[in-house]
N, C-alpha and C positions, 0 to 999 in steps of 0.2 A: 623445422617445426611446423606443425599444423596451425590452421587459424585459431581453433579452439584452445591448443597449448598457449600460443603467444598471446592470445587475449586473457585467458585465464591467470596467467602468471603476472600481466600488468596489473590486473584488478587486485588479485591478492596481495601484490605488493603495495597498491595504493591504499588498500583497507589496513594494511599493517603499519605504514608510515604516515597515514594521513595526507600526503603529498599526490595530487592528481598526475594521472597519466596521460600524455599527448595523444588524443584520438586520431590524430593525423598519422602517427606512426602505427597504427593497428588496422590490420584488414577488416572489411566488413563481413560479419558472420551471416550466414543464413539463419533462418528461424530455428531449425534443428540445433545449428551450432550455438546460437544464443542461449537455448535452454540448458545444452551440456555445460556450457561456461557459466551459466547460473549454479548448476548441481556442483561444479568444481568449486567455485569461489564459496558459495554457502557452506560446502563441507569444511573448508577452512575457516569459517566465522564460528560456526556451532549451530546449536538447534534453531528451528524454525517456530515462530509464534503464530504464523498465519500467512495470508498470501493477498496479493493484490490482483484485480481483473480488469481489463479494459477490452472493448470490442475493437477488432481492426476490419475495415471495409473490404481489404485486399486479400484477407486470407485468415487463418487462426487467430484467436484473441491473444493479447499480452497477458501472460500469467507469470508472476514473479513472488518469490519468497520474501518474508518479512522475518529478519534475524530477532531471536528470543532476546539476545543481548541487547538489543536496541529498543525493546517494548517496555514502557513504564506506565504506572498508573497516573490516572489523572492528579494535577497538582505538583509532578516532578519538575524539577530543575534541569535543564538540557543544556549540555555545553555546546557552544556553537564557535566554529573556527573563524568564519566570517560572516555567513548568514545561512538560514534555512527556510525553505519552502513550507508553507502551511496549507493544508487542505482539510476542511471539514467533511466527515464522511459517515455513512451508515455500515456498520460492519455486521456480519452475522458470526456468532459463537458456534462452534459445533458442540453439543451437549450431550450426544449419544451417537454409538458408531454408526457410520453410514450402512442402509440396508435398504432392499427394494427401490423404489422411487421416493426419495426423500422430499421431493418437491409437491408429493400428492397433499401431505400434511407437514408443511415445513416446521411448524411449532412443535413437532414431536424431536425434531433433530437440531433445531438452531434457536438461539435466542439474539434479538437485535441488540447491538451496543452503538452508542455514539462514540466516535474515535476522531482523532486528529492524525493525518498522516504526516510524518516528517520527510521532506523532498530535499536530496542533494545529489550531486554528481561525483563520482569518483575519476572523471575525465575532463580534458579541456577540448572545446570545439567540436563538440559532438551532436549540436542541436540539429544539424541537417542530414544526419545519419540514424534513421529510426532504429535500425538493428543493433547499432552501437549502444543506444540507449536502453534498448531491450535487454542485451546481455548484461548491461550494467544494472540489473534489478529493476528496470524502468524507474532510475532514479529513486528508488525508496531508501530512506535513512532512518526509518524508525516508525514507531507508533506510539500514541498516548491513548490509553483505554479508559474511557469514561463508563457512566452507569448502563445498566441493561434497562430496555423498556419492558417492565412487568406486565403480565396478562396479555401479552400478544397472541393474538388468534388466527396468526398465519397470513393476514391480509398484506397486500403489498404497499410499497412506498413510491409513490410518484412524484408528486408535487407537496411540500411541506414547509411550514413556517420554520424558520431557522436564523441564527445569530452567530456573527463572528466578529470580534473585535481584535486587533493585533497592535497593542500599543495605542496610538492616536488614531490607527486607522480603522474605520467601521467596514469591513470587507462586505458583511451582508446583514440585512435586518429586515426579514420579511420572505414571503413564499420564494422558495428554490425547487428546482427540478432535478431529480436524480439522473445522471447520464443515461441516455437511452429511455428515459421516462418510466423506468422500472427496477427497482433494487432486485426483486426476485428474479426477473430476467437474466440479469448480469451474475448472480448466483448461481442460477442454472446454467449459464454459459460456463462459468468456472468449473462447475462439477462435470459437465460434458467433455472437458478439456484437459483437466489437472492429471488425471491417471496417477503414476506413482511419482510424479515430479517432485523432487526434493521431500521423498517420503510420503507424498499424498496428504491429503487433509484427515487430521487426528483430532479426537475429541480434545476440547481446550483451545485449539487455535481458531482464528478469526479470519474471516474472507471480508475484505473492505470493497465497496462496490462503486467508487468512482466519487470525485469531488463534487461536493455541492456548491463551492465556493470559487471555483477555478484555482489558480495558484499564484500567490505573492509571496516574495522572500522578504525576510526581516533580520535584522543584526541581533546580537547578543543584548541583553537588557530589555527586550520585548517582552511583556505579559500578553498571554495568549488566552481569550475566554471566548467559548463557543457553547451553543446549546441548540438542542432541535425540540420542537414542541412533542412532549410526552417523554422524552429521554431523560431531561434534566441536562445538567452543565458538565463540560470538559475542559479543564484548564492546564497550562504549563507556563513555565518561566524559562526564556531562552538566556542562559547564562553567559 
């Protein structure tokens, strides 16, 4: 069996059973193999609700699909096996089919939304293998979708006041910076590289542009409440 076949089968089984696969038993995929593994695993999960993107200094960016079956509206209760990572982010929802250069007037193609990315791995012991993490959807475990920023004029987001509280932990309360300093640059990076990966970006899907809060993990029973100036509030309950 090839690296792609071995890795895809292990992740599909992990998604099916909820039991993590041992990363030490899996070969390290290349960037191209990791993308193909994502495609195969996502095909087994179902439709895509969006994508995540992150720059990589050593090559093409991280691009990973977000399953529609794990995308919920603000206020949802989310089942937790042991713990989930929480990241507060700015997302861009595609509202019109892509044409021309959508970054010339991004407000004609996108609308910003506040979101919470849910983070978990389907592997054990993969922290020191970036390509294994990449193949595992860059450890995305879902998305909580909050309100739209109404009246957006297409201007960028760099530093912005934000708030995130998870249970008794005050994660952020004050100005924070979008990864790389520009949400629109991250969106452009995604558009430049996604192509037809997992069906390509389609209207109604959301591109998330990186954590404003870093990542912290929380157990079941945690109430999560976040906000970004101008956007409003996004919440969920980890059950």
